[in-house]
C-alpha positions in Angstrom: 10.5 27.1 -25.5 10.0 23.5 -25.0 11.9 22.1 -21.8 13.7 19.5 -24.1 15.0 22.2 -26.2 16.2 24.4 -23.3 18.0 21.5 -21.8 19.7 20.7 -25.0 20.9 24.2 -25.2 22.2 24.2 -21.6 24.7 21.5 -23.1 25.2 22.3 -26.7 25.5 26.4 -26.3 28.5 26.3 -23.9 30.3 23.7 -26.2 29.8 26.1 -29.2 30.6 29.1 -27.1 34.1 27.5 -26.1 34.8 26.7 -29.9 34.3 30.4 -30.9 36.1 31.5 -27.8 39.2 29.4 -29.0 39.0 31.3 -32.5 38.8 35.0 -30.9 41.7 36.7 -29.7 43.8 39.9 -29.8 46.1 38.3 -31.8 43.8 37.6 -34.6 40.8 35.4 -35.1 40.3 32.0 -36.9 38.1 30.7 -39.5 35.8 27.8 -38.6 37.7 25.6 -41.0 41.0 26.9 -40.0 40.0 26.2 -36.1 38.8 22.7 -37.1 42.0 22.1 -38.8 44.3 23.0 -35.8 42.0 21.0 -33.3 42.4 18.0 -35.6 46.3 18.6 -35.3 46.2 18.9 -31.8 44.0 15.5 -31.1 46.3 13.9 -33.6 49.6 15.2 -31.8 48.2 13.6 -28.4 48.7 10.1 -30.2 51.7 10.5 -32.5 55.2 11.7 -31.8 55.2 15.3 -30.9 56.1 17.6 -33.4 57.0 21.4 -33.2 53.7 23.3 -33.1 53.6 26.2 -35.1 53.0 29.8 -33.5 49.4 29.6 -34.0 48.8 26.2 -32.6 51.2 27.6 -29.5 48.7 30.2 -28.8 45.6 28.2 -29.3 46.7 25.3 -27.1 49.0 27.4 -24.4 47.4 30.5 -24.3 43.4 30.5 -25.2 42.2 26.9 -24.1 43.3 27.2 -20.6 41.8 30.5 -20.5 38.7 29.5 -21.8 38.4 26.7 -19.6 39.2 28.5 -16.5 36.7 31.3 -17.4 34.0 28.7 -17.8 35.2 27.2 -14.5 35.1 30.4 -12.4 31.7 31.4 -14.1 30.2 28.3 -13.3 31.7 28.3 -9.7 30.3 32.0 -8.8 26.9 31.5 -10.4 26.1 28.2 -8.7 27.4 29.4 -5.2 25.2 32.4 -5.6 22.2 30.3 -6.7 22.8 28.1 -4.0 23.3 30.7 -1.2 20.0 32.4 -2.1 18.0 29.0 -2.0 19.5 28.3 1.2 18.7 31.8 3.0 15.9 32.4 0.8 16.8 35.6 0.2 17.2 36.8 -3.8 20.0 39.5 -3.0 22.4 37.1 -1.2 25.3 36.2 -3.1 29.1 35.6 -2.1 30.0 39.2 -1.8 26.9 39.9 0.4 27.9 37.1 3.1 31.4 38.3 2.9 33.0 35.4 1.3 34.2 37.0 -1.8 36.1 40.1 0.4 37.3 37.3 3.0 38.8 35.2 0.2 40.2 38.2 -1.5 41.9 39.5 1.8 43.2 35.7 2.3 44.6 35.5 -1.3 46.0 39.1 -1.3 47.8 38.0 2.0 49.4 34.9 0.5 50.6 37.1 -2.1 52.6 39.1 0.2 53.8 36.2 2.1 55.3 33.8 -0.2 55.0 31.0 2.5 51.4 30.8 2.5 49.1 29.1 -0.1 47.1 31.1 -2.0 44.0 28.9 -2.2 44.3 27.6 1.2 44.4 31.1 2.6 41.5 32.2 0.4 39.4 29.4 1.6 40.5 30.0 5.3 39.5 33.8 5.4 36.5 32.9 3.2 35.3 30.6 5.9 36.3 33.0 8.7 34.0 35.7 6.9 31.1 33.3 6.8 31.4 32.5 10.5 31.8 36.0 11.4 28.5 36.9 9.5 26.8 34.4 11.1 28.2 35.0 14.8 27.5 38.9 14.3 23.8 38.2 12.9 22.9 35.6 15.5 20.3 36.4 18.2 19.1 34.2 20.9 16.6 31.9 18.7 17.8 32.1 15.2 19.5 34.2 12.9 17.2 36.4 10.7 17.7 36.7 7.1 17.8 40.6 7.0 20.4 40.6 10.0 22.5 38.2 8.2 22.5 40.1 4.9 23.3 43.2 6.8 26.0 41.6 9.0 27.6 40.1 5.9 27.7 43.6 4.3 29.8 44.9 7.6 32.2 42.0 7.6 32.6 42.6 3.5 33.5 46.0 4.3 36.0 45.0 7.2 37.9 42.7 4.8 37.7 45.3 2.3 39.4 48.0 4.6 41.8 45.0 5.5 42.8 44.2 1.9 43.1 48.3 1.3 45.5 48.2 4.4 47.8 45.1 2.5 47.9 47.4 -0.7 49.0 50.3 1.4 51.9 48.5 3.3 52.8 46.5 0.3 55.8 47.3 -2.0 55.0 48.9 -5.6 55.3 45.7 -7.5 53.3 43.9 -5.0 50.7 46.6 -5.4 50.2 46.7 -8.9 49.6 42.7 -8.7 47.4 42.9 -6.0 45.2 45.9 -7.6 45.1 44.3 -11.0 44.0 41.0 -9.2 41.4 42.8 -7.4 39.9 43.9 -10.6 39.1 40.5 -12.1 42.4 39.0 -13.8 41.9 36.2 -16.4 44.9 37.3 -18.7 47.3 35.2 -16.6 45.1 32.2 -17.0 47.7 29.1 -17.4 47.6 25.3 -17.3 48.8 25.4 -13.8 45.9 27.5 -12.7 43.2 25.1 -14.3 45.0 22.3 -12.6 44.7 24.2 -9.2 41.1 25.5 -9.6 39.6 22.4 -11.4 39.8 20.1 -8.3 38.0 22.3 -5.6 35.7 23.7 -8.0 34.6 20.1 -9.9 34.4 18.5 -6.4 32.2 21.3 -5.4 29.7 21.6 -8.3 29.6 17.6 -8.0 28.3 18.0 -4.5 25.8 20.9 -5.4 24.5 18.7 -8.5 24.1 15.6 -6.0 22.2 17.8 -3.5 20.1 19.9 -6.0 17.0 18.1 -5.3 17.0 18.8 -1.4 17.5 22.5 -2.3 14.0 22.8 -3.0 13.2 21.4 0.6 15.5 24.2 2.2 13.9 26.9 0.3 10.4 25.7 1.8 11.8 26.3 5.1 13.4 24.3 8.0 9.9 22.9 9.2 9.2 21.5 6.0 12.6 19.8 5.3 12.3 18.2 8.9 9.0 16.8 7.9 10.5 14.8 5.3 13.4 13.5 7.1 16.2 16.0 6.2 18.3 17.9 8.7 18.4 21.2 7.6 21.2 22.7 9.9 23.5 19.8 8.9 22.7 20.3 5.1 23.0 24.1 5.2 26.4 23.6 6.8 27.6 21.3 4.0 26.3 23.5 1.4 27.5 26.9 2.6 30.8 25.2 3.2 30.9 23.8 -0.5 29.8 27.1 -1.8 32.7 28.8 0.2 35.1 26.5 -1.4 34.2 27.1 -4.9 34.1 30.9 -4.3 37.4 30.8 -2.6 38.9 28.8 -5.4 37.7 31.0 -7.9 38.8 33.9 -6.0 42.3 32.7 -5.6 42.4 31.8 -9.3 41.4 35.0 -10.9 40.7 37.6 -8.5 37.3 39.4 -7.4 34.3 39.3 -10.0 31.7 41.6 -8.7 27.7 41.0 -9.0 28.4 38.1 -11.0 26.9 35.7 -8.4 24.0 37.9 -7.8 22.8 38.4 -11.4 23.3 34.9 -13.3 21.0 32.9 -10.7 18.2 35.3 -11.4 18.5 35.0 -15.2 18.5 31.1 -14.8 15.2 31.3 -12.5 13.6 33.4 -15.4 14.3 31.0 -18.1 14.2 27.7 -16.4 11.9 28.5 -13.3 12.6 28.3 -9.5 13.1 24.5 -9.2 16.8 24.2 -7.9 16.7 20.5 -9.7 17.3 22.4 -13.2 18.4 25.6 -11.7 21.8 24.1 -10.3 22.3 22.7 -13.8 21.4 26.2 -15.5 23.9 28.3 -13.2 26.7 26.3 -14.0 25.9 26.7 -17.9 24.7 30.0 -17.8 27.2 31.3 -15.4 30.3 29.7 -17.2 29.0 30.9 -21.1 28.0 34.4 -19.6 31.7 34.8 -18.2 33.0 33.6 -21.4 30.9 36.2 -23.5 32.0 39.0 -21.4 35.7 37.9 -21.3 35.7 37.9 -25.2 34.3 41.2 -25.2 36.9 42.5 -22.9 39.7 41.1 -24.8 38.6 41.9 -28.3 36.7 45.3 -28.1 40.1 47.3 -27.8 43.7 46.9 -28.5 44.5 46.3 -24.9 42.8 44.1 -22.3 40.2 45.6 -19.9 39.8 43.7 -16.7 36.7 41.3 -16.7 35.7 42.6 -13.1 35.1 45.9 -14.7 32.7 44.8 -17.5 30.9 42.4 -14.6 30.1 45.4 -12.9 29.2 47.8 -15.9 27.0 45.1 -17.3 26.0 43.4 -14.3 24.6 46.7 -12.6 22.1 47.7 -15.7 20.8 44.0 -15.9 20.1 43.9 -12.1 18.4 47.4 -12.2 16.2 46.2 -15.2 15.2 43.2 -13.3 14.4 44.8 -10.1 12.4 47.7 -12.3 10.3 44.9 -13.9 9.9 42.8 -10.8 11.4 39.7 -12.1 13.4 39.2 -9.0 10.4 39.0 -6.8 11.3 36.2 -4.8 7.7 34.9 -4.2 6.8 35.1 -8.1 
């Protein structure tokens, strides 16, 4: 496939998929002509006096559209975060979960649910940063922090925050326990315009920064000495990019809960299609990550009369994909 066609698909496919996602739902599906008519009416109402929308338009604009946008944002955030962390640490099995970011953010968000005075986003970000700092401190040696020790430390810190999250569930009352349990399985059915507005700013800013520094990610992937040779401060750049990855991961976790394996699988798919260069892989992770999570969400909300949490599907779908890639040696970092 030509590179120009691949780049065109990065833009066109998410747009077409968003339109298709608007037409799908448990309350019924819309034909292309009906969807076009409702979109036209919605745009026309923006510039005219607001008329009372019918039930279909209410479902379309107040239920499905914010869910589609939030799903794409979260998928793009998790995939981009995983891809950046893999490039920084030059390790194909690193993702926000293995470094403890997701577990720390999940604990912070759950804590904010039990203590209403806390902000869910700020609490998730704070404990996500704490998890990264603890991972680095545990893995730090006298000279430097090795990649293997950092991954192992991240797994330990992730386990600690998972245990703390379980403790919160044990101490919470039944009503809050139900909300926390549903949220830890990945929860997109509570999507709303308020959540879209809350998640858009940190994720949008974070993704913009990653896109701006995408060229320098290739230098970090070569090693610190090579980066220093061309005038790049690798320590400062790593600190910035890890902080940005933590911010967008925390915003995604605070919005929809924990979605496992997603930040690990999608970057490998992007590299298989577009190659190892981060200058295009960052764009690919945004497009493929958002689109892939949209596909999974469409499946989870239409395959059965009741909705299955999207985190369940990402684990059930992601695990076989990762095993397949591992068996065919497609995740060989040096390939």
